[in-house]
MOPAC internal coordinates of N, CA, C and O (Angstrom, degrees):
PM7 1SCF
backbone

  N    0.0000 0     0.00 0     0.00 0    0    0    0
  C    1.4457 1     0.00 0     0.00 0    1    0    0
  C    1.5362 1   108.66 1     0.00 0    2    1    0
  O    1.2310 1   120.80 1   -43.18 1    3    2    1
  N    1.3124 1   116.08 1   136.82 1    3    2    1
  C    1.4616 1   119.68 1  -178.42 1    5    3    2
  C    1.5155 1   111.00 1   -91.17 1    6    5    3
  O    1.2310 1   121.39 1   -22.36 1    7    6    5
  N    1.2779 1   114.95 1   157.64 1    7    6    5
  C    1.4504 1   120.90 1   177.88 1    9    7    6
  C    1.5232 1   108.71 1   -76.78 1   10    9    7
  O    1.2310 1   120.26 1   -55.37 1   11   10    9
  N    1.3087 1   117.10 1   124.63 1   11   10    9
  C    1.4627 1   120.57 1  -177.27 1   13   11   10
  C    1.5254 1   112.48 1   -89.88 1   14   13   11
  O    1.2310 1   120.61 1  -177.44 1   15   14   13
  N    1.3157 1   116.44 1     2.56 1   15   14   13
  C    1.4621 1   118.84 1   179.68 1   17   15   14
  C    1.5165 1   110.00 1  -110.76 1   18   17   15
  O    1.2310 1   121.40 1   -31.71 1   19   18   17
  N    1.2952 1   114.93 1   148.29 1   19   18   17
  C    1.4611 1   122.25 1   176.93 1   21   19   18
  C    1.5153 1   108.39 1  -126.67 1   22   21   19
  O    1.2310 1   121.14 1   -22.32 1   23   22   21
  N    1.3087 1   115.43 1   157.68 1   23   22   21
  C    1.4579 1   121.12 1   177.70 1   25   23   22
  C    1.5194 1   107.96 1   -98.13 1   26   25   23
  O    1.2310 1   120.73 1   -51.51 1   27   26   25
  N    1.3094 1   116.20 1   128.49 1   27   26   25
  C    1.4658 1   121.24 1   178.99 1   29   27   26
  C    1.5212 1   108.28 1   -94.95 1   30   29   27
  O    1.2310 1   120.58 1   -63.05 1   31   30   29
  N    1.3239 1   116.50 1   116.95 1   31   30   29
  C    1.4673 1   120.09 1  -178.51 1   33   31   30
  C    1.5211 1   112.48 1   -73.98 1   34   33   31
  O    1.2310 1   119.79 1   166.58 1   35   34   33
  N    1.3194 1   118.01 1   -13.42 1   35   34   33
  C    1.4599 1   120.64 1  -178.43 1   37   35   34
  C    1.5192 1   112.42 1   -88.75 1   38   37   35
  O    1.2310 1   120.28 1   140.40 1   39   38   37
  N    1.3222 1   117.06 1   -39.60 1   39   38   37
  C    1.4650 1   118.33 1   179.80 1   41   39   38
  C    1.5265 1   112.05 1  -109.58 1   42   41   39
  O    1.2310 1   120.09 1  -174.71 1   43   42   41
  N    1.3391 1   117.43 1     5.29 1   43   42   41
  C    1.4665 1   123.57 1   175.87 1   45   43   42
  C    1.5252 1   113.16 1    55.27 1   46   45   43
  O    1.2310 1   120.72 1  -137.51 1   47   46   45
  N    1.3265 1   116.24 1    42.49 1   47   46   45
  C    1.4572 1   121.02 1   177.89 1   49   47   46
  C    1.5170 1   109.32 1  -131.85 1   50   49   47
  O    1.2310 1   121.84 1   -23.43 1   51   50   49
  N    1.3180 1   114.09 1   156.57 1   51   50   49
  C    1.4652 1   118.66 1   169.44 1   53   51   50
  C    1.5194 1   106.57 1   -93.50 1   54   53   51
  O    1.2310 1   120.79 1   -36.14 1   55   54   53
  N    1.3138 1   116.09 1   143.86 1   55   54   53
  C    1.4537 1   119.53 1  -174.39 1   57   55   54
  C    1.5186 1   111.00 1  -145.31 1   58   57   55
  O    1.2310 1   121.31 1   -25.73 1   59   58   57
  N    1.3333 1   115.10 1   154.27 1   59   58   57
  C    1.4632 1   121.47 1   172.80 1   61   59   58
  C    1.5207 1   108.33 1   -80.86 1   62   61   59
  O    1.2310 1   120.83 1   -24.63 1   63   62   61
  N    1.3079 1   116.01 1   155.37 1   63   62   61
  C    1.4596 1   119.24 1   178.77 1   65   63   62
  C    1.5214 1   111.99 1   -60.87 1   66   65   63
  O    1.2310 1   120.54 1   150.10 1   67   66   65
  N    1.3163 1   116.58 1   -29.90 1   67   66   65
  C    1.4633 1   119.84 1  -173.43 1   69   67   66
  C    1.5178 1   114.07 1   -87.00 1   70   69   67
  O    1.2310 1   119.36 1   159.62 1   71   70   69
  N    1.3213 1   118.82 1   -20.38 1   71   70   69
  C    1.4662 1   118.20 1  -173.16 1   73   71   70
  C    1.5276 1   114.12 1  -115.39 1   74   73   71
  O    1.2310 1   119.99 1  -159.91 1   75   74   73
  N    1.3025 1   117.62 1    20.09 1   75   74   73
  C    1.4631 1   119.29 1  -179.15 1   77   75   74
  C    1.5217 1   109.68 1  -129.58 1   78   77   75
  O    1.2310 1   120.89 1   -59.97 1   79   78   77
  N    1.3229 1   115.90 1   120.03 1   79   78   77
  C    1.4597 1   119.73 1   174.37 1   81   79   78
  C    1.5164 1   108.77 1   -77.50 1   82   81   79
  O    1.2310 1   120.96 1   -27.73 1   83   82   81
  N    1.2858 1   115.78 1   152.27 1   83   82   81
  C    1.4625 1   120.02 1   178.40 1   85   83   82
  C    1.5234 1   108.44 1   -68.30 1   86   85   83
  O    1.2310 1   120.60 1   -72.45 1   87   86   85
  N    1.3109 1   116.47 1   107.55 1   87   86   85
  C    1.4588 1   119.71 1  -175.83 1   89   87   86
  C    1.5229 1   111.89 1   -97.79 1   90   89   87
  O    1.2310 1   119.67 1  -173.54 1   91   90   89
  N    1.3146 1   118.24 1     6.46 1   91   90   89
  C    1.4595 1   119.95 1   179.00 1   93   91   90
  C    1.5210 1   111.58 1   -59.63 1   94   93   91
  O    1.2310 1   120.37 1   140.19 1   95   94   93
  N    1.3211 1   116.90 1   -39.81 1   95   94   93
  C    1.4571 1   119.13 1  -178.57 1   97   95   94
  C    1.5265 1   111.41 1   -68.88 1   98   97   95
  O    1.2310 1   120.21 1   153.82 1   99   98   97
  N    1.3126 1   117.21 1   -26.18 1   99   98   97
  C    1.4634 1   120.72 1   178.78 1  101   99   98
  C    1.5216 1   110.42 1   -77.17 1  102  101   99
  O    1.2310 1   120.25 1   136.92 1  103  102  101
  N    1.3268 1   117.12 1   -43.08 1  103  102  101
  C    1.4551 1   121.43 1  -173.27 1  105  103  102
  C    1.5216 1   114.03 1   -94.51 1  106  105  103
  O    1.2310 1   119.96 1   166.24 1  107  106  105
  N    1.3200 1   117.68 1   -13.76 1  107  106  105
  C    1.4596 1   120.21 1  -178.69 1  109  107  106
  C    1.5264 1   108.64 1   -72.28 1  110  109  107
  O    1.2310 1   119.64 1   -53.39 1  111  110  109
  N    1.3062 1   118.29 1   126.61 1  111  110  109
  C    1.4624 1   119.11 1   179.82 1  113  111  110
  C    1.5254 1   110.39 1   -66.92 1  114  113  111
  O    1.2310 1   121.42 1   -38.12 1  115  114  113
  N    1.3068 1   114.89 1   141.88 1  115  114  113
  C    1.4629 1   119.38 1   177.39 1  117  115  114
  C    1.5224 1   109.23 1   -68.69 1  118  117  115
  O    1.2310 1   121.34 1   -37.48 1  119  118  117
  N    1.3010 1   115.05 1   142.52 1  119  118  117
  C    1.4591 1   118.81 1   179.58 1  121  119  118
  C    1.5258 1   108.37 1   -71.21 1  122  121  119
  O    1.2310 1   121.21 1   -60.04 1  123  122  121
  N    1.3169 1   115.29 1   119.96 1  123  122  121
  C    1.4548 1   119.35 1  -177.77 1  125  123  122
  C    1.5133 1   110.17 1   -76.90 1  126  125  123
  O    1.2310 1   121.57 1   -40.65 1  127  126  125
  N    1.3127 1   114.59 1   139.35 1  127  126  125
  C    1.4461 1   120.03 1   175.04 1  129  127  126
  C    1.5215 1   107.97 1   -90.69 1  130  129  127
  O    1.2310 1   120.63 1   -32.51 1  131  130  129
  N    1.3028 1   116.40 1   147.49 1  131  130  129
  C    1.4551 1   121.06 1   179.56 1  133  131  130
  C    1.5151 1   108.77 1  -105.98 1  134  133  131
  O    1.2310 1   121.29 1   -47.81 1  135  134  133
  N    1.3175 1   115.15 1   132.19 1  135  134  133
  C    1.4513 1   121.45 1   178.86 1  137  135  134
  C    1.5182 1   108.87 1  -116.65 1  138  137  135
  O    1.2310 1   120.59 1   -36.08 1  139  138  137
  N    1.3061 1   116.47 1   143.92 1  139  138  137
  C    1.4597 1   122.11 1   176.35 1  141  139  138
  C    1.5161 1   108.24 1  -117.11 1  142  141  139
  O    1.2310 1   120.99 1   -45.95 1  143  142  141
  N    1.3178 1   115.72 1   134.05 1  143  142  141
  C    1.4609 1   120.51 1   174.13 1  145  143  142
  C    1.5181 1   107.54 1  -100.62 1  146  145  143
  O    1.2310 1   120.50 1   -55.23 1  147  146  145
  N    1.3263 1   116.64 1   124.77 1  147  146  145
  C    1.4573 1   121.39 1  -178.21 1  149  147  146
  C    1.5248 1   109.32 1   -96.43 1  150  149  147
  O    1.2310 1   120.79 1   -48.84 1  151  150  149
  N    1.3347 1   116.10 1   131.16 1  151  150  149
  C    1.4573 1   122.01 1  -178.80 1  153  151  150
  C    1.5195 1   110.48 1  -122.23 1  154  153  151
  O    1.2310 1   120.73 1   -37.00 1  155  154  153
  N    1.3154 1   116.20 1   143.00 1  155  154  153
  C    1.4602 1   122.76 1   171.45 1  157  155  154
  C    1.5164 1   106.87 1  -132.31 1  158  157  155
  O    1.2310 1   120.58 1   -56.68 1  159  158  157
  N    1.3222 1   116.51 1   123.32 1  159  158  157
  C    1.4691 1   122.13 1  -179.12 1  161  159  158
  C    1.5246 1   111.77 1    51.32 1  162  161  159
  O    1.2310 1   120.50 1  -137.90 1  163  162  161
  N    1.3191 1   116.66 1    42.10 1  163  162  161
  C    1.4546 1   121.36 1   176.88 1  165  163  162
  C    1.5175 1   114.87 1    78.47 1  166  165  163
  O    1.2310 1   119.55 1   178.62 1  167  166  165
  N    1.3113 1   118.46 1    -1.38 1  167  166  165
  C    1.4557 1   121.62 1  -179.68 1  169  167  166
  C    1.5240 1   109.36 1  -109.82 1  170  169  167
  O    1.2310 1   121.07 1   -49.14 1  171  170  169
  N    1.3175 1   115.55 1   130.86 1  171  170  169
  C    1.4647 1   118.83 1  -179.38 1  173  171  170
  C    1.5211 1   109.30 1   -73.36 1  174  173  171
  O    1.2310 1   121.05 1   -53.48 1  175  174  173
  N    1.3288 1   115.60 1   126.52 1  175  174  173
  C    1.4565 1   119.99 1  -178.66 1  177  175  174
  C    1.5184 1   112.38 1  -104.75 1  178  177  175
  O    1.2310 1   120.12 1   157.34 1  179  178  177
  N    1.3250 1   117.38 1   -22.66 1  179  178  177
  C    1.4559 1   118.44 1  -175.62 1  181  179  178
  C    1.5238 1   110.39 1  -166.09 1  182  181  179
  O    1.2310 1   121.21 1   -21.08 1  183  182  181
  N    1.3231 1   115.30 1   158.92 1  183  182  181
  C    1.4573 1   122.73 1   170.23 1  185  183  182
  C    1.5183 1   106.96 1  -125.05 1  186  185  183
  O    1.2310 1   120.69 1   -49.00 1  187  186  185
  N    1.3174 1   116.29 1   131.00 1  187  186  185
  C    1.4613 1   120.36 1  -179.15 1  189  187  186
  C    1.5190 1   109.69 1  -126.06 1  190  189  187
  O    1.2310 1   121.13 1   -24.38 1  191  190  189
  N    1.3180 1   115.45 1   155.62 1  191  190  189
  C    1.4569 1   121.86 1   176.71 1  193  191  190
  C    1.5194 1   107.99 1  -108.09 1  194  193  191
  O    1.2310 1   120.56 1   -43.71 1  195  194  193
  N    1.3325 1   116.53 1   136.29 1  195  194  193
  C    1.4582 1   121.36 1   176.59 1  197  195  194
  C    1.5250 1   107.46 1   -86.17 1  198  197  195
  O    1.2310 1   120.74 1   -59.86 1  199  198  197
  N    1.3237 1   116.19 1   120.14 1  199  198  197
  C    1.4595 1   121.77 1  -178.99 1  201  199  198
  C    1.5271 1   110.22 1   -80.27 1  202  201  199
  O    1.2310 1   120.30 1    -8.67 1  203  202  201
  N    1.3147 1   117.04 1   171.33 1  203  202  201
  C    1.4625 1   121.67 1  -177.72 1  205  203  202
  C    1.5277 1   112.61 1   -63.78 1  206  205  203
  O    1.2310 1   119.81 1   155.10 1  207  206  205
  N    1.3361 1   117.96 1   -24.90 1  207  206  205
  C    1.4646 1   120.86 1   177.94 1  209  207  206
  C    1.5291 1   111.97 1   -94.24 1  210  209  207
  O    1.2310 1   120.53 1  -163.30 1  211  210  209
  N    1.3442 1   116.60 1    16.70 1  211  210  209
  C    1.4687 1   125.22 1   179.55 1  213  211  210
  C    1.5210 1   113.58 1    65.86 1  214  213  211
  O    1.2310 1   119.47 1  -163.54 1  215  214  213
  N    1.3170 1   118.61 1    16.46 1  215  214  213
  C    1.4536 1   120.22 1   171.33 1  217  215  214
  C    1.5278 1   107.69 1   -84.99 1  218  217  215
  O    1.2310 1   120.39 1   -12.51 1  219  218  217
  N    1.3155 1   116.85 1   167.49 1  219  218  217
  C    1.4557 1   121.69 1  -176.24 1  221  219  218
  C    1.5213 1   109.73 1  -112.19 1  222  221  219
  O    1.2310 1   120.75 1   -42.13 1  223  222  221
  N    1.3337 1   116.18 1   137.87 1  223  222  221
  C    1.4609 1   120.43 1   175.77 1  225  223  222
  C    1.5212 1   107.87 1  -124.70 1  226  225  223
  O    1.2310 1   121.24 1   -55.45 1  227  226  225
  N    1.3216 1   115.23 1   124.55 1  227  226  225
  C    1.4591 1   119.77 1  -179.45 1  229  227  226
  C    1.5241 1   109.56 1   -72.27 1  230  229  227
  O    1.2310 1   120.82 1   -41.24 1  231  230  229
  N    1.3264 1   116.05 1   138.76 1  231  230  229
  C    1.4501 1   121.16 1   177.28 1  233  231  230
  C    1.5209 1   106.58 1   -85.28 1  234  233  231
  O    1.2310 1   120.83 1   -79.19 1  235  234  233
  N    1.3014 1   116.02 1   100.81 1  235  234  233
  C    1.4637 1   121.42 1  -179.88 1  237  235  234
  C    1.5182 1   107.94 1  -153.06 1  238  237  235
  O    1.2310 1   120.03 1   -16.32 1  239  238  237
  N    1.3267 1   117.54 1   163.68 1  239  238  237
  C    1.4694 1   119.16 1  -178.86 1  241  239  238
  C    1.5279 1   113.45 1   -58.60 1  242  241  239
  O    1.2310 1   120.00 1   147.36 1  243  242  241
  N    1.3314 1   117.60 1   -32.64 1  243  242  241
  C    1.4621 1   119.29 1  -178.58 1  245  243  242
  C    1.5179 1   112.09 1   -95.81 1  246  245  243
  O    1.2310 1   119.58 1   173.25 1  247  246  245
  N    1.3200 1   118.41 1    -6.75 1  247  246  245
  C    1.4636 1   122.35 1   173.64 1  249  247  246
  C    1.5101 1   114.29 1    65.42 1  250  249  247
  O    1.2310 1   120.12 1  -127.85 1  251  250  249
  N    1.3316 1   117.37 1    52.15 1  251  250  249
  C    1.4654 1   119.97 1   177.89 1  253  251  250
  C    1.5180 1   110.03 1   -56.59 1  254  253  251
  O    1.2310 1   120.83 1   -33.88 1  255  254  253
  N    1.3013 1   116.01 1   146.12 1  255  254  253
  C    1.4588 1   121.34 1  -174.10 1  257  255  254
  C    1.5178 1   108.90 1  -128.49 1  258  257  255
  O    1.2310 1   120.22 1   -58.72 1  259  258  257
  N    1.3185 1   117.18 1   121.28 1  259  258  257
  C    1.4576 1   122.05 1   179.89 1  261  259  258
  C    1.5152 1   107.85 1  -125.17 1  262  261  259
  O    1.2310 1   120.25 1   -48.21 1  263  262  261
  N    1.3094 1   117.13 1   131.79 1  263  262  261
  C    1.4528 1   121.31 1  -173.81 1  265  263  262
  C    1.5197 1   113.85 1   -72.27 1  266  265  263
  O    1.2310 1   119.58 1   140.54 1  267  266  265
  N    1.3186 1   118.41 1   -39.46 1  267  266  265
  C    1.4584 1   118.90 1  -172.71 1  269  267  266
  C    1.5192 1   110.83 1  -148.23 1  270  269  267
  O    1.2310 1   121.19 1    -3.70 1  271  270  269
  N    1.3213 1   115.32 1   176.30 1  271  270  269
  C    1.4609 1   119.75 1  -176.02 1  273  271  270
  C    1.5189 1   112.77 1   -66.74 1  274  273  271
  O    1.2310 1   119.97 1   152.07 1  275  274  273
  N    1.3231 1   117.66 1   -27.93 1  275  274  273
  C    1.4668 1   119.85 1   179.32 1  277  275  274
  C    1.5283 1   110.34 1   -61.50 1  278  277  275
  O    1.2310 1   120.47 1   140.10 1  279  278  277
  N    1.3170 1   116.71 1   -39.90 1  279  278  277
  C    1.4613 1   119.87 1   177.19 1  281  279  278
  C    1.5216 1   111.19 1   -65.78 1  282  281  279
  O    1.2310 1   120.57 1   146.51 1  283  282  281
  N    1.3550 1   116.52 1   -33.49 1  283  282  281
  C    1.4659 1   119.27 1   176.57 1  285  283  282
  C    1.5227 1   110.22 1   -66.61 1  286  285  283
  O    1.2310 1   120.19 1   137.13 1  287  286  285
  N    1.3235 1   117.23 1   -42.87 1  287  286  285
  C    1.4663 1   119.79 1   178.97 1  289  287  286
  C    1.5272 1   110.67 1   -62.10 1  290  289  287
  O    1.2310 1   120.50 1   138.94 1  291  290  289
  N    1.3266 1   116.66 1   -41.06 1  291  290  289
  C    1.4629 1   119.94 1   178.61 1  293  291  290
  C    1.5244 1   111.42 1   -64.29 1  294  293  291
  O    1.2310 1   120.51 1   142.06 1  295  294  293
  N    1.3300 1   116.62 1   -37.94 1  295  294  293
  C    1.4653 1   120.14 1  -179.19 1  297  295  294
  C    1.5226 1   111.10 1   -64.35 1  298  297  295
  O    1.2310 1   120.44 1   138.63 1  299  298  297
  N    1.3213 1   116.77 1   -41.37 1  299  298  297
  C    1.4572 1   120.52 1  -175.52 1  301  299  298
  C    1.5264 1   112.80 1  -101.99 1  302  301  299
  O    1.2310 1   119.63 1  -165.78 1  303  302  301
  N    1.3304 1   118.32 1    14.22 1  303  302  301
  C    1.4661 1   121.39 1  -178.15 1  305  303  302
  C    1.5207 1   111.47 1   -62.78 1  306  305  303
  O    1.2310 1   120.00 1   146.48 1  307  306  305
  N    1.3190 1   117.60 1   -33.52 1  307  306  305
  C    1.4659 1   119.55 1  -179.98 1  309  307  306
  C    1.5258 1   111.99 1   -67.52 1  310  309  307
  O    1.2310 1   119.88 1   163.88 1  311  310  309
  N    1.3261 1   117.83 1   -16.12 1  311  310  309
  C    1.4668 1   121.56 1   177.01 1  313  311  310
  C    1.5231 1   111.35 1   -95.07 1  314  313  311
  O    1.2310 1   120.36 1  -174.41 1  315  314  313
  N    1.3260 1   116.91 1     5.59 1  315  314  313
  C    1.4587 1   120.47 1   177.74 1  317  315  314
  C    1.5142 1   113.83 1    81.25 1  318  317  315
  O    1.2310 1   120.07 1  -151.64 1  319  318  317
  N    1.3073 1   117.48 1    28.36 1  319  318  317
  C    1.4597 1   120.79 1  -178.41 1  321  319  318
  C    1.5225 1   109.66 1   -81.07 1  322  321  319
  O    1.2310 1   120.56 1   -61.29 1  323  322  321
  N    1.3093 1   116.53 1   118.71 1  323  322  321
  C    1.4527 1   120.98 1   172.57 1  325  323  322
  C    1.5185 1   110.20 1  -107.65 1  326  325  323
  O    1.2310 1   121.40 1   147.02 1  327  326  325
  N    1.3110 1   114.93 1   -32.98 1  327  326  325
  C    1.4601 1   120.36 1  -179.29 1  329  327  326
  C    1.5167 1   108.14 1  -139.04 1  330  329  327
  O    1.2310 1   120.74 1   -43.46 1  331  330  329
  N    1.3047 1   116.19 1   136.54 1  331  330  329
  C    1.4578 1   121.02 1   179.36 1  333  331  330
  C    1.5167 1   108.21 1  -105.77 1  334  333  331
  O    1.2310 1   120.71 1   -60.64 1  335  334  333
  N    1.3334 1   116.25 1   119.36 1  335  334  333
  C    1.4585 1   121.05 1   176.36 1  337  335  334
  C    1.5227 1   107.65 1   -80.93 1  338  337  335
  O    1.2310 1   120.66 1   -42.85 1  339  338  337
  N    1.3245 1   116.35 1   137.15 1  339  338  337
  C    1.4590 1   120.55 1  -177.69 1  341  339  338
  C    1.5179 1   110.67 1  -120.25 1  342  341  339
  O    1.2310 1   120.77 1   -39.34 1  343  342  341
  N    1.3060 1   116.14 1   140.66 1  343  342  341
  C    1.4573 1   122.75 1   168.84 1  345  343  342
  C    1.5177 1   106.58 1  -119.08 1  346  345  343
  O    1.2310 1   120.64 1   -45.17 1  347  346  345
  N    1.2989 1   116.38 1   134.83 1  347  346  345
  C    1.4637 1   120.51 1  -178.45 1  349  347  346
  C    1.5203 1   109.29 1   -94.50 1  350  349  347
  O    1.2310 1   121.08 1   -45.25 1  351  350  349
  N    1.3183 1   115.54 1   134.75 1  351  350  349
  C    1.4510 1   122.18 1   178.24 1  353  351  350
  C    1.5193 1   108.18 1  -138.01 1  354  353  351
  O    1.2310 1   120.18 1   -20.95 1  355  354  353
  N    1.3191 1   117.26 1   159.05 1  355  354  353
  C    1.4588 1   119.89 1   176.17 1  357  355  354
  C    1.5175 1   111.37 1  -101.61 1  358  357  355
  O    1.2310 1   119.96 1   179.51 1  359  358  357
  N    1.3092 1   117.69 1    -0.49 1  359  358  357
  C    1.4605 1   120.14 1   175.77 1  361  359  358
  C    1.5212 1   109.08 1  -147.48 1  362  361  359
  O    1.2310 1   120.08 1   -32.62 1  363  362  361
  N    1.3200 1   117.46 1   147.38 1  363  362  361
  C    1.4595 1   119.27 1  -179.20 1  365  363  362
  C    1.5173 1   110.89 1   -74.12 1  366  365  363
  O    1.2310 1   121.00 1   -37.00 1  367  366  365
  N    1.3208 1   115.70 1   143.00 1  367  366  365
  C    1.4659 1   120.29 1   175.85 1  369  367  366
  C    1.4980 1   109.54 1  -137.19 1  370  369  367
  O    1.2310 1   120.10 1   180.00 1  371  370  369

């Protein structure tokens, strides 16, 4: 005879298959998105989100998409950007 109870690692209880809702979605922490704030000469020029494949997506109404930092330097080269200072945040501001 098999054991009809299982241990739930999220709510730390043993439960029957029939009387326990899947609580993983309730207790599983949401995956936080990482945002980078780009600064030039102390002035913030952009906020970007780091995607799951480590590419960067600019937070803008049209959602510009740049694959790597070299493309960012090229975009802001006319403003004299040689180095982009980054601040890491978990939410856009």
